[in-house]
C-alpha positions as CSV (number, residue, x, y, z in Angstrom):
1,M,-65.5,84.0,78.3
2,A,-66.0,85.6,74.9
3,R,-65.4,89.0,76.4
4,L,-62.0,87.8,77.8
5,N,-61.0,86.3,74.5
6,L,-61.9,89.5,72.7
7,M,-59.9,91.6,75.2
8,L,-56.9,89.2,74.8
9,L,-57.2,89.4,71.0
10,L,-57.3,93.1,71.1
11,A,-54.2,93.1,73.4
12,V,-52.3,90.8,71.0
13,L,-53.2,93.0,68.0
14,V,-52.1,96.2,69.8
15,S,-48.9,94.5,70.9
16,A,-48.2,93.2,67.3
17,L,-48.8,96.7,65.8
18,Y,-46.5,98.3,68.5
19,L,-43.8,95.7,67.7
20,V,-44.0,96.4,63.9
21,H,-43.8,100.1,64.6
22,T,-40.8,99.7,66.9
23,Q,-39.0,97.5,64.3
24,Y,-39.7,100.1,61.6
25,Q,-38.3,102.9,63.7
26,S,-35.3,100.8,64.6
27,R,-34.5,100.2,60.9
28,R,-35.1,103.8,60.0
29,L,-32.7,105.0,62.8
30,F,-30.1,102.4,61.8
31,T,-30.2,103.6,58.2
32,E,-29.9,107.2,59.4
33,L,-26.9,106.2,61.6
34,D,-25.3,104.4,58.7
35,R,-25.6,107.5,56.5
36,A,-24.2,109.8,59.2
37,V,-21.2,107.5,59.6
38,A,-20.6,107.5,55.9
39,E,-20.8,111.3,55.9
40,A,-18.4,111.5,58.8
41,R,-15.9,109.3,56.9
42,R,-16.3,111.4,53.8
43,L,-15.7,114.6,55.8
44,D,-12.7,113.1,57.5
45,T,-11.2,112.1,54.2
46,E,-11.8,115.6,52.8
47,H,-10.2,117.2,56.0
48,Q,-7.1,115.0,55.6
49,R,-6.9,116.0,51.9
50,L,-7.2,119.7,52.7
51,Q,-4.5,119.4,55.4
52,V,-2.1,117.8,52.8
53,E,-3.0,120.6,50.4
54,K,-2.4,123.2,53.1
55,R,1.0,121.8,53.9
56,A,1.9,121.8,50.2
57,Q,0.8,125.4,49.8
58,A,2.9,126.6,52.8
59,T,6.3,125.3,51.7
60,P,9.0,127.9,52.2
61,L,10.0,127.9,48.5
62,R,6.4,128.6,47.3
63,V,5.9,131.3,49.9
64,E,9.2,133.0,48.8
65,K,8.2,132.7,45.2
66,L,4.8,134.3,45.8
67,A,6.4,137.1,47.9
68,R,8.8,138.0,45.1
69,A,6.2,137.7,42.3
70,Q,3.0,139.2,43.8
71,L,4.3,141.4,46.6
72,Q,7.5,142.5,44.9
73,M,9.5,141.7,48.1
74,R,13.2,141.0,48.1
75,T,15.7,139.6,50.6
76,A,17.0,142.0,53.2
77,T,20.6,143.0,52.8
78,P,22.8,145.2,54.9
79,A,22.8,147.8,52.0
80,I,19.1,148.3,52.2
81,T,18.7,147.9,56.0
82,Q,17.7,151.0,58.0
83,Y,18.5,151.1,61.7
84,V,16.2,153.1,64.0
85,S,17.7,154.6,67.2
86,D,15.9,154.8,70.5
87,P,14.8,158.4,71.1
88,A,14.7,158.0,74.9
89,G,18.4,157.1,75.2
90,A,19.5,153.6,76.1
91,S,16.9,151.0,75.2
92,G,15.0,149.4,78.0
93,A,16.0,152.2,80.5
94,I,13.2,153.8,82.5
95,R,13.3,157.4,83.4
96,Q,13.4,158.3,87.1
97,G,9.9,159.9,87.2
98,D,8.3,157.0,85.3
99,S,9.4,154.2,87.7
100,S,6.5,154.7,90.1
101,A,3.9,154.8,87.4
102,S,5.3,151.7,85.7
103,A,5.4,149.9,89.0
104,E,1.7,150.7,89.6
105,A,0.8,149.6,86.1
106,A,2.6,146.3,86.6
107,R,0.3,145.5,89.5
């Protein structure tokens, strides 16, 4: 009988130690999950802030101001516009000899 009691006591002790270890792991993992969720919230907030900042930086007025100041660009007017003519003749026309090559290339 003493042997059975000793075996049962040993089984209870092992079971209790396993239970304590499992609870510890559970709490540790829950804490880690909580930290990860907090980090995800922080990153989401920062992402939203950066999106707002990006939209503010890309306003047409600001882009035009930077183009004029840093790139020395100016608005296109008919006086400074240069027109380029098509050297092959009418634009979009295919020469007779090129039609078979362009038809093969399209395939």
